[in-house]
C-alpha positions in Angstrom: -39.7 136.4 -113.6 -39.2 134.8 -110.2 -40.2 131.1 -110.5 -40.6 128.6 -107.5 -39.8 125.1 -108.5 -42.0 122.6 -106.7 -42.0 118.9 -106.3 -44.7 116.3 -105.1 -44.5 113.7 -102.6 -46.3 110.3 -102.1 -49.9 110.0 -103.4 -48.9 111.4 -107.0 -47.8 107.9 -108.2 -49.6 105.7 -110.7 -48.9 103.0 -113.3 -47.2 104.5 -116.4 -45.6 107.3 -114.6 -42.5 108.7 -116.5 -43.4 106.4 -119.6 -43.8 109.4 -122.0 -40.4 110.7 -121.0 -38.9 107.3 -121.4 -40.2 106.7 -124.7 -39.1 110.3 -126.1 -35.9 111.2 -124.3 -32.5 109.4 -124.1 -31.7 111.1 -120.9 -34.8 109.6 -119.2 -33.9 106.1 -120.5 -30.5 106.7 -119.0 -31.7 107.8 -115.8 -34.2 104.9 -115.4 -31.4 102.4 -116.1 -29.1 104.2 -113.6 -31.6 104.2 -110.8 -32.4 100.5 -111.7 -28.6 99.6 -111.3 -28.3 101.7 -108.2 -31.2 100.2 -106.3 -31.2 96.9 -107.9 -34.9 97.4 -108.7 -36.3 97.2 -112.3 -37.6 100.9 -112.2 -39.2 100.5 -115.7 -41.2 97.4 -114.6 -42.0 99.2 -111.2 -43.4 102.4 -112.9 -44.8 101.0 -116.3 -46.4 97.7 -115.5 -49.2 96.8 -113.2 -47.8 95.7 -109.9 -48.4 95.7 -106.0 -45.1 97.3 -105.2 -45.7 100.9 -106.4 -47.8 101.8 -103.6 -45.3 100.4 -101.0 -43.4 103.4 -99.5 -39.7 102.0 -100.1 -40.6 101.8 -103.9 -43.0 104.7 -104.2 -40.6 107.2 -103.0 -37.7 106.5 -105.4 -40.3 106.2 -108.4 -41.7 109.8 -107.5 -38.4 111.2 -107.0 -37.0 109.7 -110.3 -39.8 111.1 -112.5 -39.6 114.5 -110.8 -35.9 114.5 -111.3 -36.4 113.4 -115.0 -38.8 116.3 -115.6 -36.7 118.9 -114.1 -33.5 117.8 -115.8 -35.2 117.7 -119.2 -36.6 121.2 -118.6 -33.1 122.5 -117.8 -31.6 120.6 -121.0 -34.4 122.1 -123.3 -34.3 125.8 -121.9 -32.3 126.4 -118.6 -34.4 128.4 -116.2 -33.2 129.8 -113.0 -35.5 129.5 -110.0 -35.9 132.0 -107.3 -36.5 129.1 -104.8 -37.4 125.4 -104.5 -40.1 123.7 -102.5 -41.1 120.1 -101.9 -44.2 118.4 -100.5 -42.8 115.8 -98.0 -40.7 113.5 -100.0 -40.5 116.3 -102.6 -38.3 118.2 -100.3 -35.4 115.8 -101.3 -36.2 116.5 -105.0 -36.0 120.4 -104.2 -32.5 119.9 -102.6 -31.5 118.0 -105.6 -32.8 120.8 -107.9 -30.7 123.2 -105.6 -27.6 121.0 -106.3 -27.5 120.0 -102.8 -27.5 116.2 -103.6 -26.3 114.1 -106.4 -28.6 112.2 -108.4 -27.0 108.9 -107.3 -27.2 109.6 -103.6 -30.7 111.1 -103.7 -32.2 108.0 -105.4 -30.6 105.7 -102.9 -31.7 108.1 -100.1 -35.3 107.9 -101.2 -35.4 104.2 -101.1 -33.8 104.0 -97.5 -36.1 106.6 -96.4 -39.1 104.6 -97.4 -37.5 101.5 -95.8 -36.8 103.2 -92.6 -40.5 104.5 -92.5 -41.9 101.1 -93.2 -39.6 99.9 -90.6 -40.9 102.4 -88.0 -44.4 101.6 -88.7 -44.3 97.8 -88.6 -46.7 96.2 -86.1 -48.1 99.8 -85.4 -51.2 99.5 -87.6 -50.3 102.9 -89.1 -52.3 104.8 -91.4 -53.4 108.2 -92.8 -56.8 109.9 -93.3 -57.5 113.0 -95.4 -60.0 115.4 -94.0 -62.0 117.9 -96.2 -64.0 120.8 -94.8 -62.8 121.7 -91.3 -60.9 124.6 -90.1 -57.3 123.7 -88.9 -57.9 124.8 -85.3 -61.1 122.6 -85.1 -59.1 119.5 -86.3 -56.1 120.2 -84.2 -58.2 120.8 -80.8 -60.1 117.4 -81.8 -56.9 115.5 -82.2 -55.4 116.8 -79.0 -58.6 115.9 -77.1 -58.4 112.3 -78.7 -54.6 111.9 -77.7 -55.7 112.9 -74.1 -58.1 109.9 -74.3 -55.2 107.4 -75.3 -55.6 107.6 -79.2 -52.7 108.1 -81.7 -53.7 110.7 -84.1 -51.9 113.9 -85.5 -52.2 116.4 -88.1 -49.7 115.6 -90.7 -50.2 117.5 -93.8 -51.7 120.8 -94.2 -52.5 120.8 -98.0 -54.9 123.6 -98.4 -57.8 125.4 -96.8 -60.1 122.8 -95.3 -57.8 120.0 -96.3 -55.8 118.2 -93.7 -54.3 114.7 -93.7 -54.0 112.9 -90.4 -51.6 110.4 -89.4 -51.7 107.7 -86.7 -53.1 104.3 -85.9 -55.4 102.9 -88.5 -57.7 101.8 -86.0 -57.9 105.0 -84.3 -58.4 107.0 -87.4 -61.1 104.6 -88.6 -62.9 105.0 -85.3 -62.8 108.9 -85.6 -64.3 108.8 -89.3 -68.0 109.3 -87.8 -67.1 112.0 -85.1 -65.0 114.0 -87.5 -68.1 114.1 -89.9 -70.3 115.2 -87.0 -67.9 118.2 -86.6 -68.8 119.3 -90.0 -66.2 117.7 -92.2 -67.4 117.0 -95.8 -65.1 114.1 -96.2 -63.0 111.7 -94.0 -61.3 109.1 -96.0 -58.8 106.6 -95.1 -55.8 106.5 -97.5 -54.3 103.3 -99.0 -51.0 103.7 -97.0 -49.1 101.6 -94.4 -47.0 104.2 -92.9 -48.0 107.2 -90.7 -45.7 110.1 -92.1 -45.0 113.3 -90.3 -46.0 112.3 -86.8 -44.3 110.8 -83.6 -44.7 107.2 -84.8 -41.5 107.8 -86.9 -39.3 109.0 -83.9 -37.4 105.8 -83.8 -35.8 106.5 -87.3 -34.8 110.1 -86.7 -31.1 109.3 -85.8 -30.7 106.7 -88.4 -32.0 108.9 -91.1 -29.7 111.9 -89.9 -26.7 109.5 -90.3 -27.4 108.5 -93.7 -28.0 112.0 -95.0 -24.9 113.5 -93.2 -22.3 112.3 -95.6 -24.3 113.0 -98.9 -25.6 116.5 -98.5 -23.3 119.3 -100.1 -22.2 122.2 -97.8 -23.9 124.8 -99.8 -27.0 124.8 -102.2 -27.3 126.9 -105.4 -30.9 127.9 -104.5 -32.8 128.5 -101.2 -35.1 125.5 -100.3 -38.2 126.0 -98.2 -38.5 123.8 -95.1 -41.7 121.7 -94.8 -41.2 122.1 -91.0 -40.5 125.8 -90.4 -41.6 127.3 -93.8 -38.3 129.2 -93.7 -35.6 129.0 -96.6 -32.3 127.2 -96.1 -29.4 126.6 -98.3 -26.8 124.9 -96.1 -25.8 121.3 -95.1 -26.0 122.2 -91.4 -29.7 123.7 -91.8 -30.8 120.8 -93.9 -29.7 118.2 -91.6 -31.9 119.6 -88.9 -35.0 120.3 -91.0 -34.9 117.1 -93.0 -34.8 114.8 -89.9 -37.3 116.9 -88.1 -39.6 116.6 -91.1 -40.1 112.9 -90.4 -42.0 113.5 -87.1 -43.5 117.0 -87.8 -46.3 118.2 -90.0 -45.8 119.3 -93.6 -46.9 123.1 -93.7 -47.3 123.1 -97.5 -50.3 125.6 -97.4 -48.4 127.8 -95.0 -45.3 127.6 -97.3 -47.2 128.8 -100.1 -48.7 131.7 -98.5 -45.5 132.8 -97.1 -43.6 132.9 -100.6 -46.4 133.8 -102.8 -45.8 137.7 -102.8 -42.2 137.0 -104.1 -43.1 134.6 -106.9 -44.5 135.0 -110.3 -45.3 131.4 -111.2 -44.9 127.9 -109.9 -43.4 125.0 -111.9 -44.3 121.6 -110.6 -42.1 118.6 -111.8 -43.3 115.2 -111.6 -46.2 112.9 -112.3 -49.9 113.7 -111.8 -50.1 117.6 -111.1 -51.1 117.3 -107.6 -49.5 120.4 -106.4 -51.0 122.5 -109.3 -54.4 121.3 -107.9 -53.5 122.3 -104.5 -52.2 125.7 -105.6 -55.4 126.6 -107.5 -56.9 127.1 -104.0 -53.9 128.8 -102.5 -52.5 131.3 -105.0 -53.7 133.6 -107.8 -50.3 132.9 -109.6 -50.2 130.4 -112.3 -48.8 126.9 -111.8 -47.4 125.2 -114.7 -46.9 121.4 -114.4 -44.4 119.3 -116.3 -45.3 115.5 -116.2 -44.8 114.4 -119.9 -43.7 115.8 -123.4 -47.1 117.5 -124.1 -47.0 119.6 -120.9 -43.3 120.3 -121.4 -44.0 121.8 -124.8 -46.9 123.8 -123.3 -44.8 125.1 -120.5 -41.7 126.0 -122.8 -44.1 127.9 -125.2 -45.6 129.9 -122.3 -42.2 130.6 -120.7 -40.8 132.0 -124.0 -43.8 134.2 -125.0 
């Protein structure tokens, strides 16, 4: 069986994420403690107790990465499975590289925190935001955004999540102004997301160089699995390629839908690691193949049973 290991990005977070793993596995408790010590953040408090920080990108990113890493590591501990390739959605590409042994846990958890801080820093004072659009064809929305940029607005297509589901990034005031015109185009939904950054668009150009400098010393020369690039949809497995695509990913759209279409013929099933089963939901509309999701001990047992039938 050819499995694709897939990893979610921002938007999959919520209070209590990872708690079930923490309560049931020593490994999860050790990794929560290790992450807390590295970042000087109480990750248990961040993930398990009501707080304002979990939705701030510099905290969201390490929390999502940590739970994905735990889910993947526990599966490998319970029943080692070799993937055909790995794929992440946005931030999830760092989790995918970790699964492909391209980054050490200690470096990756620090990287996700720094990545979040850089993104927040780049968007400060820019009134940045993101908006999900449902029900329009890609080309209609792309042409509409191009036209609005010519009129002086800052709006771009940032995430291609599925047929008729695209997330826009840009200035919040511009996005809010476009809500009504986008619905006039035929969109079923245009909803501003509770985000203070604008990912995968030119508003992040100022941090590209800094990000590249951070990842250069910590990436391994070669990976054990091919990782699919969000930017190109092509596989890569070397440090040299990763440096290019990861820094470009900050300012280019996430081609998740296109990536699934491209790899689907060589994949028998997908396994999602992390909280929320977000990618499983997206995959239902993109592929006939089954997507298993591992987010707690119950789903882990279900997946193990299905994999060993």
